[in-house]
C-alpha positions in Angstrom: 1.2 21.5 25.9 3.1 19.9 23.1 5.7 18.5 25.5 3.0 17.2 27.8 1.2 15.5 24.9 4.3 13.7 23.5 5.5 12.8 27.0 2.1 11.2 27.7 2.4 9.4 24.3 5.8 7.9 25.3 4.4 7.0 28.8 1.5 5.2 27.2 3.8 3.2 24.9 5.9 2.1 27.9 2.7 1.3 29.9 1.4 -0.7 26.9 4.6 -2.9 26.8 4.2 -3.5 30.6 0.6 -4.4 30.4 1.2 -6.6 27.4 3.8 -8.5 29.4 1.3 -9.0 32.2 -1.4 -9.8 29.7 0.1 -12.7 27.7 3.9 -12.4 28.0 3.9 -10.3 24.8 2.8 -13.3 22.7 0.4 -12.9 19.7 -2.5 -14.5 21.4 -5.3 -12.0 20.6 -6.8 -11.0 23.9 -9.4 -8.2 24.6 -6.6 -6.0 26.0 -4.4 -6.4 23.0 -7.1 -5.7 20.5 -8.4 -2.7 22.5 -5.0 -1.1 22.6 -4.4 -2.0 18.9 -7.6 0.0 18.1 -6.5 2.9 20.2 -3.0 3.0 18.6 -4.3 2.6 15.0 -7.6 4.5 15.0 -7.4 7.1 17.8 -3.8 8.3 18.4 -2.7 9.0 14.8 -5.4 11.7 14.1 -4.5 13.6 17.3 -0.8 13.5 16.4 -1.6 14.6 12.8 -3.8 17.4 14.1 -0.9 18.7 16.2 1.8 18.4 13.5 -0.2 20.0 10.7 -1.7 22.8 12.8 -5.3 21.6 12.5 -5.3 21.8 16.3 -3.6 24.9 17.9 -1.8 22.7 20.4 -1.5 19.1 21.6 -4.7 19.1 23.7 -6.5 16.4 21.6 -3.4 14.2 22.0 -3.4 14.9 25.7 -7.1 13.8 25.9 -6.4 10.6 23.8 -3.3 9.5 25.8 -4.9 10.3 29.1 -7.9 8.1 28.2 -5.6 5.2 27.1 -3.4 5.6 30.2 -6.4 5.5 32.5 -7.6 2.3 30.7 -4.2 0.6 31.1 -3.9 1.6 34.7 -7.2 0.1 35.6 -6.4 -3.1 33.6 -3.1 -3.6 35.3 -4.6 -2.9 38.8 -7.5 -5.4 38.4 -5.4 -8.0 36.7 -3.0 -7.9 39.7 -5.9 -8.0 42.1 -7.3 -11.1 40.4 -5.6 -14.6 40.4 -4.8 -13.9 36.7 -1.5 -15.3 35.3 0.2 -14.1 32.1 0.4 -17.7 30.9 -3.4 -18.2 31.0 -4.0 -17.3 27.3 -1.2 -19.8 26.4 -2.6 -22.5 28.6 -6.1 -21.9 27.0 -4.5 -22.3 23.6 -3.1 -25.7 24.6 -6.4 -27.1 25.7 -8.0 -29.8 23.6 -11.0 -28.8 21.5 -14.0 -30.6 23.1 -17.0 -32.0 21.2 -20.0 -32.8 23.3 -22.5 -34.2 20.7 -22.1 -36.1 17.4 -21.2 -34.0 14.3 -24.6 -34.8 12.7 -26.4 -32.6 15.2 -24.2 -29.7 14.5 -24.5 -30.2 10.7 -28.3 -30.2 10.9 -28.2 -27.0 13.1 -25.9 -25.2 10.7 -28.2 -26.1 7.8 -31.3 -24.9 9.6 -29.7 -21.6 10.8 -28.3 -21.0 7.3 -31.8 -21.2 5.8 -33.0 -18.8 8.5 -30.3 -16.3 7.8 -30.8 -16.7 4.0 -34.5 -15.8 4.4 -33.7 -12.9 6.6 -31.2 -11.6 4.1 -33.6 -11.8 1.2 -36.2 -9.9 3.3 -33.7 -7.2 4.2 -32.6 -6.6 0.7 -36.0 -7.4 -0.9 -34.2 -9.8 -3.1 -30.6 -10.2 -3.9 -28.2 -7.7 -2.2 -27.3 -4.5 -4.2 -23.6 -5.4 -4.3 -24.4 -8.7 -6.0 -26.5 -6.8 -8.6 -23.7 -4.3 -9.1 -21.1 -7.1 -9.7 -23.5 -8.9 -12.1 -23.9 -5.5 -13.9 -20.2 -5.1 -14.3 -20.0 -8.6 -15.8 -22.7 -7.7 -18.3 -20.8 -4.6 -19.3 -22.2 -1.9 -17.0 -19.8 1.0 -16.3 -18.0 1.1 -13.0 -19.5 4.5 -12.1 -23.1 3.2 -12.7 -22.4 0.2 -10.5 -20.8 2.4 -7.8 -23.9 4.7 -7.9 -26.2 1.7 -7.5 -24.2 0.5 -4.5 -24.2 4.0 -2.9 -28.0 4.3 -3.4 -28.6 0.8 -2.0 -26.4 1.4 1.0 -28.2 4.6 1.9 -31.6 2.8 1.7 -30.5 0.0 3.9 -28.4 1.9 6.5 -29.9 5.4 6.8 -33.3 5.8 5.1 -35.3 4.9 8.3 -33.7 7.9 10.1 -34.8 10.3 7.4 -38.4 9.4 6.9 -38.0 6.0 5.3 -39.7 2.8 6.5 -38.2 0.7 9.2 -38.2 -3.1 8.5 -35.8 -4.2 11.2 -32.7 -3.2 9.2 -30.4 -2.7 12.2 -31.3 -5.9 13.9 -31.2 -8.0 10.8 -27.9 -6.6 9.7 -26.5 -7.4 13.1 -27.8 -11.0 12.8 -26.1 -11.2 9.4 -22.8 -9.9 10.8 -22.9 -12.4 13.7 -24.8 -15.4 12.3 -22.8 -16.1 9.2 -19.4 -15.8 10.9 -20.6 -18.0 13.7 -21.7 -20.8 11.4 -18.5 -20.4 9.3 -16.4 -20.6 12.5 -18.2 -23.9 13.5 -17.5 -25.5 10.1 -13.8 -24.4 10.2 -13.4 -25.8 13.7 -14.9 -29.1 12.6 -12.5 -29.2 9.7 -9.6 -28.5 12.1 -10.7 -31.4 14.4 -11.8 -34.0 11.8 -9.9 -33.0 8.6 -13.0 -34.1 6.5 -13.5 -32.6 3.1 -17.2 -32.1 3.8 -16.4 -29.3 6.3 -14.2 -27.5 3.8 -17.0 -27.6 1.2 -19.5 -26.2 3.8 -17.0 -23.5 4.8 -16.7 -22.3 1.2 -20.4 -22.1 0.9 -20.7 -20.2 4.2 -17.9 -17.8 3.3 -19.7 -17.0 0.0 -22.9 -16.4 2.0 -21.0 -14.2 4.4 -19.7 -12.0 1.6 -23.1 -11.9 -0.1 -25.2 -10.8 2.9 -22.7 -8.9 5.1 -21.0 -6.9 2.3 -24.2 -6.9 0.3 -25.3 -3.4 1.3 -22.0 -1.9 -0.1 -20.4 -1.1 3.3 -16.8 -2.4 3.4 -15.9 -2.5 7.1 -18.4 -5.1 8.4 -17.1 -7.7 6.0 -13.5 -6.9 6.7 -14.1 -7.0 10.5 -15.7 -10.5 10.0 -12.4 -11.6 8.4 -10.5 -10.1 11.4 -12.9 -12.0 13.7 -11.9 -15.3 12.0 -8.3 -14.5 12.8 -9.3 -14.0 16.4 -10.9 -17.4 16.3 -7.7 -18.9 14.8 -5.6 -17.4 17.6 -7.6 -19.5 20.1 -6.7 -22.8 18.5 -3.4 -22.1 16.6 -0.2 -20.3 17.6 0.1 -17.2 15.5 3.5 -16.1 14.3 4.6 -12.6 13.5 5.1 -13.6 9.8 1.6 -15.0 9.5 0.1 -11.8 11.1 2.1 -9.6 8.7 0.9 -11.6 5.7 -2.7 -11.4 6.9 -2.4 -7.6 7.3 -1.1 -7.2 3.7 -3.8 -9.5 2.3 -6.5 -7.6 4.2 -5.3 -4.3 2.8 -5.4 -5.6 -0.8 -8.8 -7.0 -0.1 -9.9 -3.6 1.0 -8.4 -2.1 -2.1 -10.3 -4.6 -4.3 -13.8 -4.1 -2.8 -13.2 -0.3 -2.6 -13.4 0.1 -6.4 -17.2 0.0 -6.2 -17.0 3.1 -4.0 -18.0 6.4 -5.7 -15.2 8.2 -4.0 -12.6 5.9 -5.6 -14.2 5.7 -9.0 -12.6 9.1 -9.8 -9.1 7.5 -9.5 -9.7 5.0 -12.3 -7.6 5.8 -15.3 -4.9 7.7 -13.5 -1.3 6.6 -14.1 -0.5 6.4 -10.4 -3.8 4.7 -9.4 -2.2 2.2 -6.9 -0.4 4.9 -4.9 -3.5 7.2 -5.0 -5.8 4.4 -3.8 -3.3 3.3 -1.1 -3.0 6.8 0.1 -6.7 7.4 0.4 -7.2 4.1 2.2 -4.4 4.7 4.6 -5.9 8.1 5.5 -9.3 6.4 5.9 -7.8 3.8 8.3 -5.5 6.0 10.4 -7.4 9.4 10.2 -10.9 8.5 9.1 -13.0 8.3 12.3 -10.3 9.7 14.6 -10.3 13.1 13.0 -13.9 13.7 14.2 -12.6 13.3 17.7 -10.4 16.3 17.0 -13.4 18.2 15.6 -15.5 17.5 18.7 -12.7 18.6 21.1 -12.0 21.8 19.2 -15.7 22.6 18.7 -16.3 22.3 22.5 -13.2 24.4 23.2 -14.4 27.1 20.9 -18.0 27.0 22.3 -19.6 25.9 19.0 -20.6 22.6 20.7 -21.8 22.1 24.3 -21.3 19.0 26.4 -24.3 16.7 26.1 -24.1 15.3 29.7 -24.9 11.7 28.6 -27.4 12.4 25.9 -25.4 10.8 23.1 -24.9 7.6 25.2 -28.6 7.6 25.9 -29.4 8.0 22.2 -27.1 5.1 21.3 -28.7 3.0 24.0 -32.2 3.7 22.9 -31.6 3.2 19.2 -29.8 -0.1 19.8 -33.3 -1.5 20.7 -35.1 -2.9 17.6 -37.6 -0.6 15.9 -36.8 2.5 18.1 -35.7 5.8 16.6 -34.7 8.5 19.0 -33.6 11.7 17.3 -31.1 12.0 14.4 -27.7 10.5 15.4 -25.2 12.8 16.9 -22.8 11.9 14.1 -25.2 13.5 11.6 -25.4 16.6 13.8 -21.6 16.8 13.8 -21.5 16.4 10.0 -23.8 19.4 9.7 -21.6 21.4 12.0 -18.5 20.5 10.1 -20.1 21.1 6.6 -22.9 23.6 7.2 -23.6 24.2 3.5 -24.1 20.6 2.6 -27.6 19.2 2.4 -26.8 15.5 2.9 -27.7 12.5 5.1 -24.0 11.8 5.7 -22.6 10.9 9.1 -19.3 12.1 10.7 -18.8 9.2 13.1 -16.1 9.6 15.7 -14.5 6.9 17.7 -15.7 6.3 21.3 -13.2 8.9 22.6 -15.2 11.7 20.9 -18.5 10.4 22.2 -17.2 10.1 25.8 -15.7 13.6 25.6 -18.8 15.3 24.2 -20.9 13.7 26.9 -18.6 13.9 30.0 -15.6 16.1 29.2 -11.9 15.6 30.1 -12.5 14.5 33.7 -15.3 12.2 32.6 -13.2 10.2 30.2 -10.7 9.4 32.9 -13.4 7.6 34.9 -15.0 6.1 31.8 -11.8 4.6 30.5 -10.8 3.4 34.0 -14.2 1.5 34.1 -13.5 0.0 30.6 -10.0 -1.2 31.8 -11.6 -2.8 34.8 -14.3 -4.5 32.7 -11.7 -5.8 30.2 -9.5 -7.2 33.0 -12.4 -9.0 34.7 -13.9 -10.3 31.4 -10.5 -11.6 30.2 -10.0 -13.6 33.4 -13.4 -15.2 33.0 -12.9 -16.0 29.3 -9.6 -17.8 29.7 -10.9 -20.0 32.5 -13.7 -21.4 30.3 -13.8 -24.9 28.8 -12.7 -25.2 25.2 -15.6 -26.7 23.3 -16.5 -26.2 19.6 -19.8 -24.5 20.2 -18.4 -22.1 22.8 -15.2 -21.1 20.9 -17.0 -18.8 18.4 -18.8 -17.1 21.3 -15.5 -16.5 23.2 -14.0 -15.1 20.0 -16.9 -12.7 19.5 -16.7 -11.5 23.1 -13.0 -10.9 22.7 -13.7 -9.0 19.5 -16.4 -6.8 20.8 -14.6 -6.0 24.1 -11.5 -5.0 22.1 -13.7 -3.0 19.6 -14.9 -0.6 22.3 -12.5 2.2 21.4 -14.6 2.5 18.2 -18.1 1.8 19.5 -18.0 2.1 23.3 -19.6 -0.1 25.9 -23.1 0.3 24.4 -21.5 -0.9 21.1 -20.4 -4.0 23.0 -23.7 -4.7 24.8 -26.0 -4.7 21.7 -24.1 -7.2 19.6 -23.2 -9.3 22.7 -26.9 -9.9 23.4 -27.4 -11.0 19.8 -24.3 -13.3 19.9 -25.5 -14.8 23.2 -29.0 -15.3 21.8 -27.6 -17.0 18.7 -25.4 -19.3 20.8 -28.4 -20.3 23.0 -30.6 -20.9 20.0 -27.9 -23.1 18.4 -27.4 -25.0 21.7 -31.1 -25.6 22.1 -31.4 -26.9 18.5 -28.6 -29.4 19.1 -30.0 -30.5 22.5 -33.5 -30.9 21.1 -32.0 -33.3 18.5 -30.2 -35.1 21.3 -33.3 -35.6 23.5 -35.4 -36.5 20.4 -33.0 -39.2 19.4 -32.1 -40.1 23.0 -28.4 -40.6 22.5 -25.8 -40.2 25.2 -23.6 -37.1 24.7 -19.9 -37.6 24.3 -17.6 -35.9 26.8 -13.9 -35.5 26.1 
């Protein structure tokens, strides 16, 4: 089993290089395929290898499951790309296209202002005032201890993200948080694109304000990953208008890691490391484990619990639960991730989640044979979507939409296809609303749109 697992791992790496060549000639243009496989390699594979090497798993079966899923995805991607009139230079040709502007800048500026006010009001309603993270930072400035601030952030995060599952009131938390995570980055993207096109100081000033709002309302509930993923999304946006070099990507990764270290000190789990002599190495080690093993380790738990008979296949119930709860205001059972947490830690009485990547969800629902078909479908979907995306016109209002679609397609190894559909609907709605706002101004003022 060990030989088969590591043979499949090597085969997947070879297949990845082949697909990357077919995808974009191994350039650093961020495509849905490249991000999808990056998530697989970083968040899924390491935990299965670690489980095999440390004896957490008795054999390499979790690694076999993970690499089989990835290989099935790449096989479908390669097959459908070759079946389509897709060419490996298409991402590069898209990058070279001029950035089009259909309407005068004033229309976009008014729309950004109106939608910023809307998002600001939604944020104040969600947090019932200023976000808990802002309150914690103000408390630190006034002399409050780090442990007190961390406890405040932890309590506020639980209230915003989980309370409605465990008897608390539902005030649209899930939908509003999704609008925060999509709306602020979308508006910030527009302002940055206008600065790129016009080089006007006004757009830099607007971008600084929007970035501050992004941090306040996206990171405001104390969760780190949504804010960091918003930063990653902005890099995706940049890759659609600028040629990224290996050096710039490496610098970004290092800066992102240090940003993660900085905002993690308001986490109760890291407060215990303060005062230690080797604090940097301890924090770096914990964060590295969180990145490479954090969610992936729960895939291993799921696979081993099913093998031992402690957990049964759900036959699609987890997917159904995710689909139903993605709808605003609907609560359908306690999430499977909480059920898994109780199975792993039976003596704990908490509301904690043990959230696996999509591999664990697909395996608990459909088993080994099922993941082959599921990931083959994902490969086909990514290939077809990528062909469509890189044949679109390159206009300022559409570029953030394209970047979001690339992001959420590539993010499916973590959230799955349902995790793509829910935010995609919100992104599309936000784009349509912005477009309507701009066109209403155009028809009201009866000016001829610019086309170039």
